[in-house]
All heavy atoms as TSV, in Angstrom:
chain	resi	resn	atom	element	x	y	z
A	1	MET	N	N	0.814	-1.188	0.001
A	1	MET	CA	C	0.002	0.005	-0.006
A	1	MET	C	C	0.859	1.250	-0.003
A	1	MET	O	O	0.637	2.143	-0.791
A	1	MET	CB	C	-0.958	-0.042	1.197
A	1	MET	CG	C	-1.427	1.312	1.688
A	1	MET	SD	S	-2.216	2.337	0.465
A	1	MET	CE	C	-3.904	1.918	0.731
A	2	LYS	N	N	1.827	1.301	0.898
A	2	LYS	CA	C	2.655	2.483	1.019
A	2	LYS	C	C	3.431	2.772	-0.287
A	2	LYS	O	O	3.493	3.917	-0.704
A	2	LYS	CB	C	3.618	2.308	2.188
A	2	LYS	CG	C	4.456	3.493	2.492
A	2	LYS	CD	C	5.255	3.222	3.752
A	2	LYS	CE	C	6.445	4.154	3.854
A	2	LYS	NZ	N	7.281	3.880	5.017
A	3	GLU	N	N	3.975	1.740	-0.918
A	3	GLU	CA	C	4.720	1.929	-2.146
A	3	GLU	C	C	3.823	2.383	-3.293
A	3	GLU	O	O	4.191	3.236	-4.077
A	3	GLU	CB	C	5.460	0.623	-2.539
A	3	GLU	CG	C	6.580	0.243	-1.612
A	3	GLU	CD	C	6.107	-0.384	-0.293
A	3	GLU	OE1	O	4.995	-0.949	-0.262
A	3	GLU	OE2	O	6.830	-0.267	0.703
A	4	GLU	N	N	2.619	1.812	-3.332
A	4	GLU	CA	C	1.639	2.189	-4.347
A	4	GLU	C	C	1.221	3.650	-4.168
A	4	GLU	O	O	1.161	4.416	-5.135
A	4	GLU	CB	C	0.426	1.300	-4.211
A	4	GLU	CG	C	-0.729	1.611	-5.121
A	4	GLU	CD	C	-1.927	0.726	-4.813
A	4	GLU	OE1	O	-1.772	-0.512	-4.769
A	4	GLU	OE2	O	-3.021	1.288	-4.637
A	5	LEU	N	N	0.994	4.070	-2.932
A	5	LEU	CA	C	0.645	5.445	-2.617
A	5	LEU	C	C	1.783	6.397	-2.970
A	5	LEU	O	O	1.575	7.452	-3.547
A	5	LEU	CB	C	0.272	5.552	-1.131
A	5	LEU	CG	C	-0.135	6.924	-0.642
A	5	LEU	CD1	C	-1.378	7.445	-1.357
A	5	LEU	CD2	C	-0.383	6.891	0.872
A	6	LEU	N	N	2.996	5.997	-2.625
A	6	LEU	CA	C	4.170	6.825	-2.937
A	6	LEU	C	C	4.289	7.033	-4.439
A	6	LEU	O	O	4.509	8.151	-4.880
A	6	LEU	CB	C	5.447	6.180	-2.384
A	6	LEU	CG	C	6.741	6.888	-2.698
A	6	LEU	CD1	C	6.754	8.313	-2.106
A	6	LEU	CD2	C	7.929	6.098	-2.189
A	7	LYS	N	N	4.154	5.971	-5.212
A	7	LYS	CA	C	4.229	6.084	-6.672
A	7	LYS	C	C	3.176	7.063	-7.203
A	7	LYS	O	O	3.488	7.939	-8.017
A	7	LYS	CB	C	4.036	4.709	-7.315
A	7	LYS	CG	C	4.177	4.742	-8.809
A	7	LYS	CD	C	4.040	3.364	-9.400
A	7	LYS	CE	C	4.077	3.450	-10.918
A	7	LYS	NZ	N	3.804	2.193	-11.572
A	8	LEU	N	N	1.932	6.933	-6.729
A	8	LEU	CA	C	0.854	7.837	-7.143
A	8	LEU	C	C	1.190	9.271	-6.809
A	8	LEU	O	O	1.072	10.160	-7.671
A	8	LEU	CB	C	-0.441	7.426	-6.443
A	8	LEU	CG	C	-1.636	8.385	-6.631
A	8	LEU	CD1	C	-2.135	8.372	-8.078
A	8	LEU	CD2	C	-2.731	8.023	-5.648
A	9	LEU	N	N	1.582	9.524	-5.581
A	9	LEU	CA	C	1.861	10.912	-5.159
A	9	LEU	C	C	3.062	11.508	-5.846
A	9	LEU	O	O	3.055	12.674	-6.207
A	9	LEU	CB	C	2.015	10.976	-3.637
A	9	LEU	CG	C	0.744	10.627	-2.832
A	9	LEU	CD1	C	1.063	10.598	-1.350
A	9	LEU	CD2	C	-0.357	11.607	-3.142
A	10	GLU	N	N	4.103	10.693	-6.082
A	10	GLU	CA	C	5.276	11.191	-6.770
A	10	GLU	C	C	4.987	11.536	-8.223
A	10	GLU	O	O	5.559	12.480	-8.792
A	10	GLU	CB	C	6.441	10.207	-6.674
A	10	GLU	CG	C	7.094	10.184	-5.309
A	10	GLU	CD	C	8.252	9.251	-5.196
A	10	GLU	OE1	O	8.331	8.237	-5.935
A	10	GLU	OE2	O	9.103	9.500	-4.318
A	11	GLU	N	N	4.081	10.768	-8.848
A	11	GLU	CA	C	3.673	11.067	-10.233
A	11	GLU	C	C	2.907	12.375	-10.313
A	11	GLU	O	O	3.102	13.178	-11.208
A	11	GLU	CB	C	2.827	9.930	-10.796
A	11	GLU	CG	C	3.603	8.705	-11.159
A	11	GLU	CD	C	2.715	7.539	-11.609
A	11	GLU	OE1	O	1.485	7.718	-11.720
A	11	GLU	OE2	O	3.263	6.469	-11.842
A	12	GLU	N	N	2.025	12.599	-9.356
A	12	GLU	CA	C	1.178	13.792	-9.364
A	12	GLU	C	C	1.921	15.022	-8.829
A	12	GLU	O	O	1.651	16.130	-9.266
A	12	GLU	CB	C	-0.065	13.562	-8.502
A	12	GLU	CG	C	-1.016	12.532	-9.070
A	12	GLU	CD	C	-1.703	13.011	-10.343
A	12	GLU	OE1	O	-2.078	14.184	-10.429
A	12	GLU	OE2	O	-1.868	12.171	-11.244
A	13	TYR	N	N	2.833	14.832	-7.885
A	13	TYR	CA	C	3.532	15.933	-7.219
A	13	TYR	C	C	5.013	15.671	-7.151
A	13	TYR	O	O	5.603	15.439	-6.086
A	13	TYR	CB	C	2.951	16.142	-5.795
A	13	TYR	CG	C	1.469	16.359	-5.834
A	13	TYR	CD1	C	0.580	15.294	-5.630
A	13	TYR	CD2	C	0.928	17.604	-6.121
A	13	TYR	CE1	C	-0.786	15.482	-5.706
A	13	TYR	CE2	C	-0.450	17.795	-6.214
A	13	TYR	CZ	C	-1.270	16.747	-6.005
A	13	TYR	OH	O	-2.647	16.918	-6.082
A	14	PRO	N	N	5.705	15.701	-8.325
A	14	PRO	CA	C	7.124	15.355	-8.357
A	14	PRO	C	C	8.012	16.338	-7.596
A	14	PRO	O	O	9.138	15.992	-7.224
A	14	PRO	CB	C	7.461	15.371	-9.845
A	14	PRO	CG	C	6.403	16.218	-10.485
A	14	PRO	CD	C	5.169	16.041	-9.631
A	15	GLU	N	N	7.494	17.519	-7.311
A	15	GLU	CA	C	8.282	18.519	-6.592
A	15	GLU	C	C	8.328	18.280	-5.096
A	15	GLU	O	O	9.117	18.908	-4.387
A	15	GLU	CB	C	7.732	19.936	-6.878
A	15	GLU	CG	C	6.371	20.237	-6.250
A	15	GLU	CD	C	5.165	19.659	-6.983
A	15	GLU	OE1	O	5.297	18.938	-7.979
A	15	GLU	OE2	O	4.062	19.942	-6.524
A	16	VAL	N	N	7.505	17.371	-4.596
A	16	VAL	CA	C	7.414	17.107	-3.148
A	16	VAL	C	C	8.245	15.906	-2.783
A	16	VAL	O	O	8.172	14.851	-3.421
A	16	VAL	CB	C	5.934	16.884	-2.720
A	16	VAL	CG1	C	5.869	16.528	-1.248
A	16	VAL	CG2	C	5.103	18.103	-3.040
A	17	ASP	N	N	9.042	16.035	-1.720
A	17	ASP	CA	C	9.856	14.910	-1.189
A	17	ASP	C	C	8.991	14.194	-0.153
A	17	ASP	O	O	8.935	14.590	1.013
A	17	ASP	CB	C	11.124	15.424	-0.575
A	17	ASP	CG	C	11.940	14.310	0.062
A	17	ASP	OD1	O	11.651	13.109	-0.190
A	17	ASP	OD2	O	12.904	14.636	0.804
A	18	PHE	N	N	8.319	13.140	-0.581
A	18	PHE	CA	C	7.434	12.410	0.297
A	18	PHE	C	C	8.172	11.518	1.295
A	18	PHE	O	O	7.556	10.875	2.140
A	18	PHE	CB	C	6.407	11.584	-0.512
A	18	PHE	CG	C	5.384	12.462	-1.146
A	18	PHE	CD1	C	5.472	12.776	-2.489
A	18	PHE	CD2	C	4.335	12.972	-0.398
A	18	PHE	CE1	C	4.509	13.598	-3.091
A	18	PHE	CE2	C	3.380	13.796	-0.970
A	18	PHE	CZ	C	3.461	14.096	-2.326
A	19	HIS	N	N	9.508	11.492	1.228
A	19	HIS	CA	C	10.303	10.753	2.198
A	19	HIS	C	C	10.580	11.604	3.425
A	19	HIS	O	O	11.046	11.092	4.436
A	19	HIS	CB	C	11.605	10.262	1.565
A	19	HIS	CG	C	11.376	9.291	0.422
A	19	HIS	ND1	N	11.005	7.996	0.646
A	19	HIS	CD2	C	11.442	9.474	-0.901
A	19	HIS	CE1	C	10.859	7.388	-0.530
A	19	HIS	NE2	N	11.100	8.252	-1.485
A	20	ALA	N	N	10.312	12.899	3.330
A	20	ALA	CA	C	10.538	13.794	4.439
A	20	ALA	C	C	9.523	13.570	5.541
A	20	ALA	O	O	8.419	13.106	5.312
A	20	ALA	CB	C	10.472	15.245	3.964
A	21	GLU	N	N	9.929	13.878	6.759
A	21	GLU	CA	C	8.977	13.852	7.883
A	21	GLU	C	C	8.459	15.281	8.047
A	21	GLU	O	O	9.063	16.246	7.589
A	21	GLU	CB	C	9.712	13.402	9.152
A	21	GLU	CG	C	10.196	11.970	9.106
A	21	GLU	CD	C	9.044	10.962	9.035
A	21	GLU	OE1	O	8.020	11.147	9.723
A	21	GLU	OE2	O	9.187	9.979	8.297
A	22	ASN	N	N	7.334	15.390	8.667
A	22	ASN	CA	C	6.724	16.709	8.956
A	22	ASN	C	C	6.397	17.485	7.669
A	22	ASN	O	O	6.710	18.663	7.550
A	22	ASN	CB	C	7.613	17.538	9.869
A	22	ASN	CG	C	7.872	16.854	11.194
A	22	ASN	OD1	O	6.949	16.323	11.801
A	22	ASN	ND2	N	9.112	16.817	11.620
A	23	LEU	N	N	5.752	16.826	6.752
A	23	LEU	CA	C	5.420	17.436	5.456
A	23	LEU	C	C	4.582	18.682	5.636
A	23	LEU	O	O	4.774	19.682	4.941
A	23	LEU	CB	C	4.659	16.433	4.579
A	23	LEU	CG	C	5.443	15.216	4.084
A	23	LEU	CD1	C	4.501	14.184	3.483
A	23	LEU	CD2	C	6.477	15.657	3.074
A	24	VAL	N	N	3.645	18.650	6.564
A	24	VAL	CA	C	2.767	19.808	6.779
A	24	VAL	C	C	3.464	20.807	7.719
A	24	VAL	O	O	3.551	22.000	7.400
A	24	VAL	CB	C	1.397	19.377	7.362
A	24	VAL	CG1	C	0.540	20.594	7.709
A	24	VAL	CG2	C	0.661	18.482	6.368
A	25	ASP	N	N	3.951	20.307	8.852
A	25	ASP	CA	C	4.530	21.202	9.859
A	25	ASP	C	C	5.736	21.999	9.344
A	25	ASP	O	O	5.938	23.132	9.752
A	25	ASP	CB	C	4.930	20.409	11.096
A	25	ASP	CG	C	3.735	19.870	11.859
A	25	ASP	OD1	O	2.600	20.362	11.644
A	25	ASP	OD2	O	3.922	18.946	12.680
A	26	ASP	N	N	6.489	21.389	8.441
A	26	ASP	CA	C	7.668	22.087	7.885
A	26	ASP	C	C	7.353	22.894	6.629
A	26	ASP	O	O	8.246	23.444	6.006
A	26	ASP	CB	C	8.779	21.085	7.591
A	26	ASP	CG	C	9.440	20.555	8.865
A	26	ASP	OD1	O	9.190	21.101	9.947
A	26	ASP	OD2	O	10.182	19.553	8.760
A	27	GLY	N	N	6.080	22.926	6.231
A	27	GLY	CA	C	5.686	23.699	5.076
A	27	GLY	C	C	6.012	23.077	3.741
A	27	GLY	O	O	5.954	23.746	2.684
A	28	ILE	N	N	6.357	21.801	3.722
A	28	ILE	CA	C	6.649	21.122	2.447
A	28	ILE	C	C	5.363	20.993	1.622
A	28	ILE	O	O	5.377	21.145	0.421
A	28	ILE	CB	C	7.309	19.746	2.720
A	28	ILE	CG1	C	8.659	19.966	3.425
A	28	ILE	CG2	C	7.453	18.958	1.438
A	28	ILE	CD1	C	9.294	18.701	3.958
A	29	LEU	N	N	4.247	20.695	2.302
A	29	LEU	CA	C	2.947	20.662	1.654
A	29	LEU	C	C	2.211	21.972	1.979
A	29	LEU	O	O	1.984	22.256	3.141
A	29	LEU	CB	C	2.096	19.489	2.160
A	29	LEU	CG	C	2.565	18.097	1.804
A	29	LEU	CD1	C	1.618	17.071	2.421
A	29	LEU	CD2	C	2.645	17.904	0.309
A	30	ASP	N	N	1.864	22.730	0.957
A	30	ASP	CA	C	1.034	23.906	1.190
A	30	ASP	C	C	-0.423	23.521	1.074
A	30	ASP	O	O	-0.774	22.391	0.708
A	30	ASP	CB	C	1.423	25.037	0.247
A	30	ASP	CG	C	1.199	24.706	-1.216
A	30	ASP	OD1	O	0.392	23.836	-1.524
A	30	ASP	OD2	O	1.880	25.342	-2.061
A	31	SER	N	N	-1.309	24.428	1.368
A	31	SER	CA	C	-2.741	24.119	1.413
A	31	SER	C	C	-3.275	23.692	0.062
A	31	SER	O	O	-4.097	22.781	-0.025
A	31	SER	CB	C	-3.521	25.284	1.966
A	31	SER	OG	O	-3.338	26.453	1.168
A	32	LEU	N	N	-2.813	24.303	-1.020
A	32	LEU	CA	C	-3.302	23.935	-2.349
A	32	LEU	C	C	-2.864	22.522	-2.749
A	32	LEU	O	O	-3.640	21.757	-3.309
A	32	LEU	CB	C	-2.859	24.950	-3.404
A	32	LEU	CG	C	-3.511	26.318	-3.314
A	32	LEU	CD1	C	-2.924	27.245	-4.362
A	32	LEU	CD2	C	-4.999	26.207	-3.490
A	33	THR	N	N	-1.625	22.192	-2.430
A	33	THR	CA	C	-1.108	20.860	-2.712
A	33	THR	C	C	-1.881	19.817	-1.899
A	33	THR	O	O	-2.260	18.763	-2.404
A	33	THR	CB	C	0.385	20.758	-2.437
A	33	THR	OG1	O	1.074	21.753	-3.210
A	33	THR	CG2	C	0.939	19.383	-2.779
A	34	LEU	N	N	-2.130	20.155	-0.663
A	34	LEU	CA	C	-2.875	19.259	0.215
A	34	LEU	C	C	-4.277	18.987	-0.307
A	34	LEU	O	O	-4.719	17.843	-0.351
A	34	LEU	CB	C	-2.912	19.822	1.635
A	34	LEU	CG	C	-3.471	18.915	2.718
A	34	LEU	CD1	C	-2.711	17.597	2.788
A	34	LEU	CD2	C	-3.414	19.626	4.061
A	35	VAL	N	N	-4.966	20.044	-0.752
A	35	VAL	CA	C	-6.310	19.863	-1.311
A	35	VAL	C	C	-6.243	18.978	-2.568
A	35	VAL	O	O	-7.080	18.092	-2.735
A	35	VAL	CB	C	-6.940	21.242	-1.646
A	35	VAL	CG1	C	-8.195	21.089	-2.484
A	35	VAL	CG2	C	-7.252	21.987	-0.359
A	36	GLY	N	N	-5.284	19.203	-3.407
A	36	GLY	CA	C	-5.112	18.373	-4.613
A	36	GLY	C	C	-4.832	16.928	-4.250
A	36	GLY	O	O	-5.375	16.005	-4.862
A	37	MET	N	N	-4.001	16.721	-3.236
A	37	MET	CA	C	-3.685	15.357	-2.817
A	37	MET	C	C	-4.915	14.649	-2.289
A	37	MET	O	O	-5.141	13.474	-2.577
A	37	MET	CB	C	-2.621	15.382	-1.692
A	37	MET	CG	C	-1.218	15.580	-2.198
A	37	MET	SD	S	-0.044	15.697	-0.820
A	37	MET	CE	C	-0.483	14.341	0.208
A	38	ILE	N	N	-5.742	15.371	-1.535
A	38	ILE	CA	C	-6.948	14.773	-0.996
A	38	ILE	C	C	-7.862	14.324	-2.149
A	38	ILE	O	O	-8.399	13.224	-2.125
A	38	ILE	CB	C	-7.678	15.773	-0.067
A	38	ILE	CG1	C	-6.843	15.938	1.206
A	38	ILE	CG2	C	-9.089	15.317	0.237
A	38	ILE	CD1	C	-7.277	17.117	2.087
A	39	GLY	N	N	-7.968	15.159	-3.174
A	39	GLY	CA	C	-8.766	14.764	-4.341
A	39	GLY	C	C	-8.191	13.575	-5.053
A	39	GLY	O	O	-8.923	12.633	-5.420
A	40	THR	N	N	-6.905	13.562	-5.286
A	40	THR	CA	C	-6.228	12.477	-5.966
A	40	THR	C	C	-6.401	11.145	-5.204
A	40	THR	O	O	-6.748	10.128	-5.780
A	40	THR	CB	C	-4.726	12.780	-6.127
A	40	THR	OG1	O	-4.574	13.956	-6.929
A	40	THR	CG2	C	-3.977	11.621	-6.759
A	41	ILE	N	N	-6.170	11.205	-3.911
A	41	ILE	CA	C	-6.312	9.994	-3.065
A	41	ILE	C	C	-7.748	9.525	-3.055
A	41	ILE	O	O	-8.024	8.319	-3.160
A	41	ILE	CB	C	-5.786	10.288	-1.639
A	41	ILE	CG1	C	-4.283	10.476	-1.661
A	41	ILE	CG2	C	-6.181	9.161	-0.668
A	41	ILE	CD1	C	-3.686	11.044	-0.380
A	42	SER	N	N	-8.689	10.445	-2.917
A	42	SER	CA	C	-10.106	10.084	-2.891
A	42	SER	C	C	-10.533	9.371	-4.151
A	42	SER	O	O	-11.230	8.361	-4.102
A	42	SER	CB	C	-10.951	11.345	-2.673
A	42	SER	OG	O	-10.707	11.921	-1.425
A	43	ILE	N	N	-10.119	9.914	-5.282
A	43	ILE	CA	C	-10.496	9.300	-6.582
A	43	ILE	C	C	-9.812	7.961	-6.754
A	43	ILE	O	O	-10.454	6.966	-7.125
A	43	ILE	CB	C	-10.159	10.259	-7.746
A	43	ILE	CG1	C	-11.089	11.478	-7.685
A	43	ILE	CG2	C	-10.251	9.563	-9.082
A	43	ILE	CD1	C	-10.672	12.629	-8.581
A	44	GLU	N	N	-8.507	7.901	-6.499
A	44	GLU	CA	C	-7.747	6.670	-6.741
A	44	GLU	C	C	-8.218	5.516	-5.870
A	44	GLU	O	O	-8.277	4.378	-6.306
A	44	GLU	CB	C	-6.266	6.947	-6.493
A	44	GLU	CG	C	-5.371	5.766	-6.754
A	44	GLU	CD	C	-5.270	5.346	-8.213
A	44	GLU	OE1	O	-5.503	6.198	-9.095
A	44	GLU	OE2	O	-4.966	4.172	-8.449
A	45	TYR	N	N	-8.531	5.812	-4.593
A	45	TYR	CA	C	-8.870	4.734	-3.674
A	45	TYR	C	C	-10.367	4.650	-3.374
A	45	TYR	O	O	-10.793	3.798	-2.579
A	45	TYR	CB	C	-8.084	4.917	-2.358
A	45	TYR	CG	C	-6.617	4.689	-2.576
A	45	TYR	CD1	C	-5.723	5.758	-2.745
A	45	TYR	CD2	C	-6.101	3.392	-2.674
A	45	TYR	CE1	C	-4.386	5.543	-2.973
A	45	TYR	CE2	C	-4.765	3.189	-2.910
A	45	TYR	CZ	C	-3.891	4.259	-3.053
A	45	TYR	OH	O	-2.577	4.043	-3.295
A	46	GLY	N	N	-11.167	5.482	-4.016
A	46	GLY	CA	C	-12.616	5.423	-3.855
A	46	GLY	C	C	-13.081	5.678	-2.441
A	46	GLY	O	O	-13.982	5.022	-1.944
A	47	ILE	N	N	-12.435	6.640	-1.786
A	47	ILE	CA	C	-12.780	6.959	-0.397
A	47	ILE	C	C	-13.128	8.438	-0.306
A	47	ILE	O	O	-12.764	9.245	-1.173
A	47	ILE	CB	C	-11.628	6.644	0.581
A	47	ILE	CG1	C	-10.367	7.428	0.233
A	47	ILE	CG2	C	-11.372	5.151	0.631
A	47	ILE	CD1	C	-9.231	7.313	1.228
A	48	GLN	N	N	-13.814	8.799	0.766
A	48	GLN	CA	C	-14.015	10.206	1.098
A	48	GLN	C	C	-13.257	10.465	2.390
A	48	GLN	O	O	-13.371	9.688	3.344
A	48	GLN	CB	C	-15.494	10.510	1.302
A	48	GLN	CG	C	-16.264	10.588	-0.003
A	48	GLN	CD	C	-17.671	11.108	0.246
A	48	GLN	OE1	O	-18.278	10.878	1.267
A	48	GLN	NE2	N	-18.162	11.849	-0.737
A	49	ILE	N	N	-12.507	11.550	2.405
A	49	ILE	CA	C	-11.747	11.902	3.588
A	49	ILE	C	C	-12.612	12.932	4.340
A	49	ILE	O	O	-12.761	14.071	3.859
A	49	ILE	CB	C	-10.361	12.434	3.253
A	49	ILE	CG1	C	-9.564	11.363	2.513
A	49	ILE	CG2	C	-9.640	12.870	4.525
A	49	ILE	CD1	C	-8.240	11.801	1.997
A	50	PRO	N	N	-13.163	12.567	5.487
A	50	PRO	CA	C	-13.999	13.502	6.235
A	50	PRO	C	C	-13.216	14.727	6.695
A	50	PRO	O	O	-12.004	14.655	6.934
A	50	PRO	CB	C	-14.454	12.670	7.456
A	50	PRO	CG	C	-14.205	11.256	7.109
A	50	PRO	CD	C	-13.053	11.280	6.145
A	51	TYR	N	N	-13.935	15.823	6.791
A	51	TYR	CA	C	-13.300	17.094	7.186
A	51	TYR	C	C	-12.495	16.951	8.468
A	51	TYR	O	O	-11.400	17.477	8.553
A	51	TYR	CB	C	-14.406	18.166	7.332
A	51	TYR	CG	C	-13.852	19.502	7.763
A	51	TYR	CD1	C	-13.189	20.317	6.855
A	51	TYR	CD2	C	-14.007	19.932	9.075
A	51	TYR	CE1	C	-12.676	21.546	7.248
A	51	TYR	CE2	C	-13.484	21.169	9.471
A	51	TYR	CZ	C	-12.818	21.967	8.555
A	51	TYR	OH	O	-12.317	23.161	8.954
A	52	GLU	N	N	-13.059	16.230	9.432
A	52	GLU	CA	C	-12.374	16.092	10.740
A	52	GLU	C	C	-11.079	15.264	10.646
A	52	GLU	O	O	-10.267	15.304	11.564
A	52	GLU	CB	C	-13.305	15.524	11.802
A	52	GLU	CG	C	-13.881	14.181	11.496
A	52	GLU	CD	C	-15.189	14.184	10.704
A	52	GLU	OE1	O	-15.655	15.285	10.307
A	52	GLU	OE2	O	-15.725	13.117	10.463
A	53	GLU	N	N	-10.863	14.560	9.541
A	53	GLU	CA	C	-9.639	13.818	9.340
A	53	GLU	C	C	-8.554	14.633	8.624
A	53	GLU	O	O	-7.423	14.204	8.495
A	53	GLU	CB	C	-9.916	12.544	8.508
A	53	GLU	CG	C	-10.791	11.536	9.209
A	53	GLU	CD	C	-10.073	10.758	10.303
A	53	GLU	OE1	O	-8.848	10.866	10.431
A	53	GLU	OE2	O	-10.755	10.004	11.029
A	54	ILE	N	N	-8.913	15.832	8.177
A	54	ILE	CA	C	-7.945	16.691	7.479
A	54	ILE	C	C	-7.201	17.510	8.518
A	54	ILE	O	O	-7.485	18.704	8.757
A	54	ILE	CB	C	-8.635	17.567	6.420
A	54	ILE	CG1	C	-9.396	16.666	5.427
A	54	ILE	CG2	C	-7.611	18.407	5.664
A	54	ILE	CD1	C	-10.248	17.396	4.445
A	55	ILE	N	N	-6.254	16.847	9.168
A	55	ILE	CA	C	-5.413	17.459	10.175
A	55	ILE	C	C	-3.950	17.118	9.871
A	55	ILE	O	O	-3.680	16.151	9.179
A	55	ILE	CB	C	-5.795	16.948	11.606
A	55	ILE	CG1	C	-5.761	15.432	11.693
A	55	ILE	CG2	C	-7.180	17.476	11.998
A	55	ILE	CD1	C	-6.008	14.867	13.069
A	56	SER	N	N	-3.078	17.949	10.350
A	56	SER	CA	C	-1.653	17.776	10.000
A	56	SER	C	C	-1.122	16.386	10.364
A	56	SER	O	O	-0.316	15.827	9.644
A	56	SER	CB	C	-0.791	18.858	10.636
A	56	SER	OG	O	-0.844	18.826	12.046
A	57	GLU	N	N	-1.585	15.808	11.462
A	57	GLU	CA	C	-1.112	14.505	11.884
A	57	GLU	C	C	-1.368	13.432	10.814
A	57	GLU	O	O	-0.596	12.489	10.724
A	57	GLU	CB	C	-1.757	14.066	13.196
A	57	GLU	CG	C	-1.302	14.868	14.408
A	57	GLU	CD	C	-2.060	16.197	14.574
A	57	GLU	OE1	O	-3.100	16.422	13.886
A	57	GLU	OE2	O	-1.603	17.019	15.382
A	58	ASN	N	N	-2.435	13.563	10.057
A	58	ASN	CA	C	-2.770	12.577	9.026
A	58	ASN	C	C	-2.048	12.805	7.723
A	58	ASN	O	O	-2.085	11.919	6.842
A	58	ASN	CB	C	-4.266	12.560	8.766
A	58	ASN	CG	C	-5.051	11.935	9.907
A	58	ASN	OD1	O	-4.523	11.122	10.653
A	58	ASN	ND2	N	-6.289	12.337	10.053
A	59	PHE	N	N	-1.330	13.919	7.573
A	59	PHE	CA	C	-0.643	14.220	6.301
A	59	PHE	C	C	0.818	14.615	6.503
A	59	PHE	O	O	1.477	15.043	5.567
A	59	PHE	CB	C	-1.393	15.325	5.565
A	59	PHE	CG	C	-2.740	14.899	5.089
A	59	PHE	CD1	C	-3.852	15.071	5.858
A	59	PHE	CD2	C	-2.901	14.264	3.854
A	59	PHE	CE1	C	-5.114	14.654	5.437
A	59	PHE	CE2	C	-4.134	13.821	3.418
A	59	PHE	CZ	C	-5.241	14.033	4.203
A	60	ASN	N	N	1.341	14.431	7.697
A	60	ASN	CA	C	2.699	14.870	7.991
A	60	ASN	C	C	3.773	13.941	7.457
A	60	ASN	O	O	4.923	14.332	7.349
A	60	ASN	CB	C	2.880	15.042	9.507
A	60	ASN	CG	C	3.217	16.449	9.895
A	60	ASN	OD1	O	3.493	17.287	9.055
A	60	ASN	ND2	N	3.176	16.731	11.169
A	61	SER	N	N	3.405	12.732	7.097
A	61	SER	CA	C	4.381	11.782	6.541
A	61	SER	C	C	3.660	10.805	5.631
A	61	SER	O	O	2.432	10.642	5.706
A	61	SER	CB	C	5.083	11.045	7.674
A	61	SER	OG	O	4.180	10.162	8.334
A	62	LEU	N	N	4.433	10.120	4.825
A	62	LEU	CA	C	3.885	9.096	3.951
A	62	LEU	C	C	3.232	7.981	4.811
A	62	LEU	O	O	2.165	7.492	4.446
A	62	LEU	CB	C	4.956	8.523	3.043
A	62	LEU	CG	C	4.504	7.441	2.074
A	62	LEU	CD1	C	3.460	8.022	1.082
A	62	LEU	CD2	C	5.677	6.870	1.303
A	63	ASP	N	N	3.852	7.618	5.909
A	63	ASP	CA	C	3.273	6.618	6.796
A	63	ASP	C	C	1.898	7.049	7.302
A	63	ASP	O	O	0.970	6.232	7.358
A	63	ASP	CB	C	4.206	6.329	7.993
A	63	ASP	CG	C	5.444	5.529	7.568
A	63	ASP	OD1	O	5.396	4.818	6.576
A	63	ASP	OD2	O	6.458	5.647	8.296
A	64	ALA	N	N	1.794	8.290	7.706
A	64	ALA	CA	C	0.518	8.824	8.222
A	64	ALA	C	C	-0.547	8.824	7.122
A	64	ALA	O	O	-1.708	8.476	7.393
A	64	ALA	CB	C	0.712	10.214	8.807
A	65	ILE	N	N	-0.178	9.225	5.935
A	65	ILE	CA	C	-1.127	9.252	4.822
A	65	ILE	C	C	-1.588	7.825	4.491
A	65	ILE	O	O	-2.775	7.583	4.297
A	65	ILE	CB	C	-0.521	9.945	3.577
A	65	ILE	CG1	C	-0.151	11.382	3.884
A	65	ILE	CG2	C	-1.499	9.877	2.404
A	65	ILE	CD1	C	0.719	12.073	2.829
A	66	ALA	N	N	-0.642	6.898	4.436
A	66	ALA	CA	C	-0.976	5.503	4.150
A	66	ALA	C	C	-1.891	4.927	5.222
A	66	ALA	O	O	-2.856	4.218	4.914
A	66	ALA	CB	C	0.304	4.666	4.023
A	67	ALA	N	N	-1.645	5.234	6.477
A	67	ALA	CA	C	-2.493	4.777	7.576
A	67	ALA	C	C	-3.919	5.329	7.455
A	67	ALA	O	O	-4.893	4.634	7.684
A	67	ALA	CB	C	-1.876	5.149	8.925
A	68	LEU	N	N	-4.026	6.597	7.073
A	68	LEU	CA	C	-5.315	7.213	6.860
A	68	LEU	C	C	-6.094	6.503	5.757
A	68	LEU	O	O	-7.261	6.174	5.917
A	68	LEU	CB	C	-5.151	8.709	6.517
A	68	LEU	CG	C	-6.420	9.474	6.162
A	68	LEU	CD1	C	-7.345	9.601	7.333
A	68	LEU	CD2	C	-6.073	10.829	5.570
A	69	VAL	N	N	-5.431	6.272	4.653
A	69	VAL	CA	C	-6.075	5.607	3.517
A	69	VAL	C	C	-6.528	4.202	3.937
A	69	VAL	O	O	-7.646	3.795	3.650
A	69	VAL	CB	C	-5.155	5.546	2.281
A	69	VAL	CG1	C	-5.752	4.681	1.176
A	69	VAL	CG2	C	-4.882	6.964	1.757
A	70	GLU	N	N	-5.660	3.456	4.607
A	70	GLU	CA	C	-6.013	2.105	5.071
A	70	GLU	C	C	-7.228	2.150	5.992
A	70	GLU	O	O	-8.122	1.314	5.867
A	70	GLU	CB	C	-4.826	1.462	5.786
A	70	GLU	CG	C	-3.741	0.999	4.872
A	70	GLU	CD	C	-4.134	-0.247	4.091
A	70	GLU	OE1	O	-5.028	-1.009	4.510
A	70	GLU	OE2	O	-3.545	-0.454	3.019
A	71	ARG	N	N	-7.243	3.084	6.895
A	71	ARG	CA	C	-8.340	3.202	7.856
A	71	ARG	C	C	-9.645	3.519	7.177
A	71	ARG	O	O	-10.697	3.026	7.577
A	71	ARG	CB	C	-7.955	4.285	8.895
A	71	ARG	CG	C	-8.812	4.298	10.109
A	71	ARG	CD	C	-8.248	5.186	11.210
A	71	ARG	NE	N	-8.263	6.602	10.860
A	71	ARG	CZ	C	-7.187	7.335	10.647
A	71	ARG	NH1	N	-5.980	6.797	10.740
A	71	ARG	NH2	N	-7.274	8.601	10.345
A	72	LEU	N	N	-9.608	4.330	6.120
A	72	LEU	CA	C	-10.840	4.780	5.453
A	72	LEU	C	C	-11.313	3.814	4.362
A	72	LEU	O	O	-12.430	3.963	3.873
A	72	LEU	CB	C	-10.645	6.188	4.868
A	72	LEU	CG	C	-10.436	7.278	5.883
A	72	LEU	CD1	C	-10.124	8.609	5.179
A	72	LEU	CD2	C	-11.613	7.412	6.814
A	73	ARG	N	N	-10.483	2.846	3.986
A	73	ARG	CA	C	-10.888	1.913	2.945
A	73	ARG	C	C	-11.809	0.930	3.483
A	73	ARG	O	O	-12.377	0.279	3.921
A	73	ARG	CB	C	-9.686	1.184	2.352
A	73	ARG	CG	C	-8.911	2.094	1.433
A	73	ARG	CD	C	-7.718	1.446	0.903
A	73	ARG	NE	N	-8.040	0.674	-0.294
A	73	ARG	CZ	C	-7.175	-0.048	-0.955
A	73	ARG	NH1	N	-5.956	-0.126	-0.546
A	73	ARG	NH2	N	-7.490	-0.696	-2.020
């Protein structure tokens, strides 16, 4: 799952280093990129990410994003 997600995100957002920690807290992901990622993930995995799940802890690392997707599938 994690490798598949990484491939998807790297194809859509090649400028982002998804191996970094603290993607949101360090400003690596800005709000527009985050919104785009949510759309991409939602479409690819057929899930809806509830508003209350859109918090920095769920998008701060590839591991956190993968855990969110797994939980919502």
